[in-house]
C-alpha positions as CSV (number, residue, x, y, z in Angstrom):
1,M,1.1,254.2,176.6
2,E,2.5,255.3,180.0
3,I,1.1,252.1,181.6
4,I,3.2,250.0,179.2
5,L,6.4,251.8,180.2
6,K,5.5,251.5,183.9
7,Y,6.1,247.7,183.6
8,F,8.6,247.5,180.8
9,D,11.6,249.8,180.6
10,D,13.9,248.2,178.0
11,F,12.2,248.9,174.8
12,T,14.2,250.4,171.9
13,D,13.2,253.7,170.4
14,A,11.8,251.8,167.4
15,Q,9.6,249.6,169.7
16,V,8.3,252.6,171.6
17,Q,7.4,254.3,168.3
18,Q,5.6,251.2,167.1
19,L,3.7,251.0,170.4
20,E,2.8,254.7,170.2
21,M,1.4,254.2,166.7
22,L,-1.1,251.5,167.7
23,E,-3.7,253.8,169.3
24,P,-4.3,256.2,166.3
25,L,-4.2,253.2,163.9
26,Y,-6.7,251.2,165.8
27,K,-9.0,254.2,166.4
28,D,-9.0,254.8,162.6
29,W,-9.6,251.2,161.6
30,N,-12.2,250.7,164.3
31,E,-14.3,253.4,162.6
32,K,-14.3,251.3,159.5
33,I,-14.3,247.8,160.9
34,N,-15.2,247.2,164.5
35,V,-12.4,244.9,165.8
36,I,-12.3,246.3,169.3
37,S,-15.2,247.0,171.6
38,R,-16.2,250.7,171.4
39,K,-16.0,251.1,175.2
40,D,-12.4,249.6,175.2
41,I,-10.8,251.6,172.4
42,D,-10.0,254.5,174.8
43,T,-8.2,252.1,177.1
44,L,-6.4,250.2,174.3
45,Y,-3.0,250.1,176.1
46,E,-4.4,248.8,179.3
47,R,-7.1,246.4,178.2
48,H,-5.4,245.1,175.1
49,V,-1.7,245.8,174.8
50,L,-0.7,245.4,178.4
51,H,-3.0,242.4,178.8
52,S,-1.3,240.8,175.8
53,L,2.1,241.4,177.3
54,A,1.3,239.4,180.3
55,I,2.5,236.5,178.2
56,A,5.8,238.3,177.6
57,A,6.2,239.0,181.3
58,L,6.2,235.2,181.9
59,C,7.8,233.7,178.8
60,N,10.8,235.0,177.0
61,F,10.6,233.5,173.5
62,D,14.0,232.6,172.0
63,K,15.3,234.2,168.9
64,G,14.0,232.3,165.9
65,A,11.0,230.8,167.7
66,Q,7.8,230.4,165.7
67,V,4.5,231.4,167.3
68,V,0.9,231.1,166.0
69,D,-1.8,233.4,167.4
70,I,-5.1,231.4,167.2
71,G,-8.2,233.6,166.4
72,T,-6.2,236.8,166.6
73,G,-9.2,239.1,166.1
74,G,-7.8,242.6,165.7
75,G,-4.3,241.3,166.4
76,F,-4.2,240.5,170.1
77,P,-2.1,239.1,171.7
78,G,0.0,238.7,168.5
79,I,0.8,242.3,167.5
80,P,2.0,243.5,170.9
81,L,4.0,240.3,171.3
82,A,5.6,240.7,167.8
83,I,6.6,244.2,168.8
84,F,8.1,242.9,172.0
85,F,9.9,240.0,170.3
86,P,11.2,241.3,166.9
87,D,13.4,238.2,166.4
88,V,10.5,235.8,166.7
89,E,8.2,234.8,163.8
90,F,4.5,235.3,164.4
91,L,1.6,233.8,162.3
92,L,-1.7,235.5,163.1
93,S,-4.7,233.5,162.0
94,D,-8.4,234.3,162.1
95,S,-11.5,232.9,160.3
96,I,-12.9,236.5,159.7
97,G,-11.3,238.1,156.7
98,K,-12.0,241.7,157.7
99,K,-10.2,241.3,161.0
100,I,-7.2,239.9,159.2
101,K,-7.2,242.9,156.9
102,V,-6.9,245.2,159.9
103,V,-4.1,243.1,161.4
104,Q,-2.2,243.2,158.1
105,E,-2.7,246.9,157.7
106,V,-1.6,247.7,161.3
107,A,1.5,245.4,161.0
108,N,2.5,247.1,157.7
109,A,1.9,250.6,159.0
110,I,4.2,250.1,162.0
111,G,6.8,248.2,160.1
112,L,6.5,244.8,161.7
113,K,8.6,242.4,159.6
114,N,8.0,239.4,161.7
115,V,4.2,239.1,161.3
116,T,2.2,237.1,158.7
117,A,-1.6,237.3,158.8
118,V,-3.7,234.6,157.3
119,H,-7.4,234.3,156.8
120,K,-7.7,230.7,158.1
121,R,-8.7,228.7,161.1
122,V,-5.7,227.2,162.8
123,E,-6.8,223.7,161.9
124,E,-6.7,224.7,158.2
125,I,-3.0,225.6,158.4
126,K,-1.1,222.9,156.6
127,G,2.6,222.1,156.3
128,R,3.8,224.1,159.3
129,T,4.6,223.5,162.9
130,F,5.1,226.0,165.7
131,D,7.0,226.2,169.0
132,F,4.2,228.0,170.8
133,A,0.6,228.9,170.3
134,V,-1.0,232.0,171.9
135,S,-4.6,233.1,172.1
136,R,-7.0,235.4,173.9
137,A,-10.5,234.5,174.8
138,V,-11.1,232.4,171.7
139,A,-12.6,229.0,172.8
140,P,-12.7,226.6,175.7
141,L,-9.3,225.2,176.7
142,G,-10.1,221.7,175.5
143,E,-11.1,222.9,172.0
144,L,-8.0,225.1,171.8
145,W,-5.8,222.2,172.6
146,Q,-7.5,220.0,170.1
147,W,-7.0,222.5,167.4
148,I,-3.4,223.4,168.2
149,N,-1.8,220.2,169.5
150,P,-1.3,218.7,166.0
151,V,0.8,221.6,164.8
152,L,2.9,222.1,168.0
153,R,6.4,220.6,167.9
154,K,8.2,219.5,171.0
155,G,11.2,221.5,172.1
156,Q,12.3,224.4,174.3
157,K,12.3,227.7,172.5
158,S,12.1,229.7,175.8
159,E,14.2,229.5,178.9
160,E,11.0,229.4,181.1
161,F,8.6,227.1,179.1
162,A,8.8,224.1,176.9
163,S,6.8,224.4,173.7
164,G,3.1,224.6,174.2
165,L,-0.1,226.7,174.4
166,I,-0.1,230.0,176.3
167,C,-3.5,231.6,176.4
168,L,-5.3,234.5,178.1
169,K,-8.6,233.6,179.7
170,G,-11.1,235.1,182.1
171,G,-13.7,234.0,184.6
172,D,-14.0,230.9,186.8
173,L,-12.0,228.3,184.9
174,K,-12.4,225.3,187.2
175,K,-15.1,223.6,185.2
176,E,-13.4,224.4,181.8
177,I,-10.1,223.0,183.0
178,A,-11.8,219.9,184.4
179,E,-13.7,219.3,181.2
180,S,-10.5,219.7,179.1
181,G,-8.7,216.8,180.8
182,L,-5.6,218.9,180.8
183,K,-3.4,220.0,183.7
184,P,-2.3,223.5,182.9
185,Q,-0.4,226.0,185.0
186,A,-2.2,229.3,185.7
187,W,-1.1,232.8,186.7
188,D,-3.4,235.6,187.8
189,V,-2.8,238.6,185.5
190,H,-3.4,240.9,188.5
191,D,-0.3,239.4,190.2
192,I,1.7,240.3,187.2
193,F,0.2,243.8,186.6
194,P,-1.6,244.9,189.8
195,E,-4.0,247.2,188.0
196,P,-7.7,247.6,188.8
197,V,-8.7,246.4,185.3
198,F,-7.2,243.0,186.0
199,E,-8.9,242.4,189.4
200,S,-11.7,240.3,188.0
201,E,-10.4,236.8,187.2
202,K,-8.0,237.2,184.3
203,Y,-5.4,234.5,183.9
204,V,-2.5,233.3,181.8
205,I,-2.8,229.6,181.1
206,Y,0.0,227.4,180.0
207,V,-0.2,223.8,178.6
208,P,3.0,222.1,177.6
209,K,3.2,220.0,174.5
């Protein structure tokens, strides 16, 4: 938890409490449903929460913005972002029902009122559009864009970025970006949070609508 407060010092008491509750909740749920790698659960705040908040360090979503988290898994990056942005609406989607159960239970336990969790692929979500899509290590960039582009609306619900896709990715992305046909912006997470865990090719990728 200390590593989060090292980089962010303007949380309310309620947000700090919500963040502090994540570790025991995820440890408990991980015993029943494995949603986080066993080797990572003891470094939850560094490898999962702080990593998710790299998006918040770059993009300040406006009040009332609507964000979809594609393939949220155990709730990353969506749950840390929902804590960070209590006035933003988050829809967390995943095709695996047991993961969505964990997301919903964690969100309920910490009192997140701005999160809806759905057991659906993003391409199955009908009748809704979003200002931003976020994701972490879900699919190649080209596929992500194909899935999300139809439900992204044009606009500017952030001072920094126009509406679009903001995703967390790792590894050498040159081939993946070239194959996508897109021209994203990229930031090295290690430049945002200079911690050893982020030294090995972890990036925030942004594609505008």
